[in-house]
C-alpha positions in Angstrom: 92.6 -16.5 62.2 91.2 -14.1 60.6 89.6 -16.3 57.8 88.2 -19.0 60.0 86.2 -15.5 62.3 84.9 -14.9 58.3 83.9 -18.4 57.3 82.1 -18.7 60.5 80.4 -15.4 59.8 79.6 -16.2 56.7 78.3 -20.2 58.1 76.4 -18.3 60.3 74.8 -16.0 58.3 73.4 -18.9 55.8 72.2 -20.5 58.5 70.2 -18.2 59.3 68.4 -17.5 56.1 67.9 -20.7 55.4 66.0 -20.4 58.7 64.0 -17.7 57.5 63.8 -19.1 54.5 62.4 -22.5 56.0 59.8 -20.4 58.7 58.7 -18.2 55.5 57.9 -21.8 54.0 55.7 -23.0 56.9 53.6 -19.8 57.0 52.6 -19.5 54.5 51.9 -23.4 53.8 49.9 -22.8 56.6 48.2 -20.2 55.5 47.4 -21.8 52.6 45.9 -24.4 54.6 43.9 -22.3 56.3 42.7 -21.0 53.5 42.1 -24.0 51.7 40.0 -25.2 54.5 37.1 -22.3 56.1 37.3 -22.7 51.5 35.7 -26.4 52.7 34.0 -25.4 55.9 32.4 -22.4 53.7 31.2 -24.8 50.5 30.3 -27.2 53.4 28.2 -24.7 54.6 26.4 -23.8 51.7 25.6 -27.8 50.6 23.7 -28.2 54.4 21.1 -25.1 53.4 20.9 -26.2 50.2 19.6 -29.1 51.8 17.8 -27.6 54.2 16.2 -25.4 52.2 15.1 -28.5 49.4 13.8 -30.8 52.7 11.8 -27.5 53.7 10.1 -27.5 50.2 9.4 -30.7 50.0 7.7 -31.1 53.4 6.4 -27.7 52.5 5.0 -29.3 49.0 3.1 -33.0 51.8 2.1 -30.8 53.7 0.1 -29.2 50.1 -0.5 -32.6 48.7 -1.9 -33.7 52.5 -3.9 -29.7 52.8 -5.0 -30.5 48.9 -6.6 -34.4 49.3 -8.3 -33.7 52.7 -11.8 -35.1 53.2 -14.0 -33.3 50.4 -11.3 -31.4 48.4 -11.3 -28.3 50.2 -7.9 -26.9 50.8 -6.4 -25.2 54.1 -2.8 -23.8 53.0 -2.2 -20.2 53.8 0.4 -18.5 51.6 
């Protein structure tokens, strides 16, 4: 009878340890996924900022060209 109780206690302890290990692994995986998502969001934000800067530079350059090629060749740009 005592042997059965000891075996049951050992099995319960092993199951609890396995559950704890699985929970820890799941938490680690979730943290890694969150870190990857944050990195991807940061990369996307950086790409969007770079695209916006390039668009603004191109629009500014086009405006300068339109100003310098105005009638009479006079430029009206303000720096």
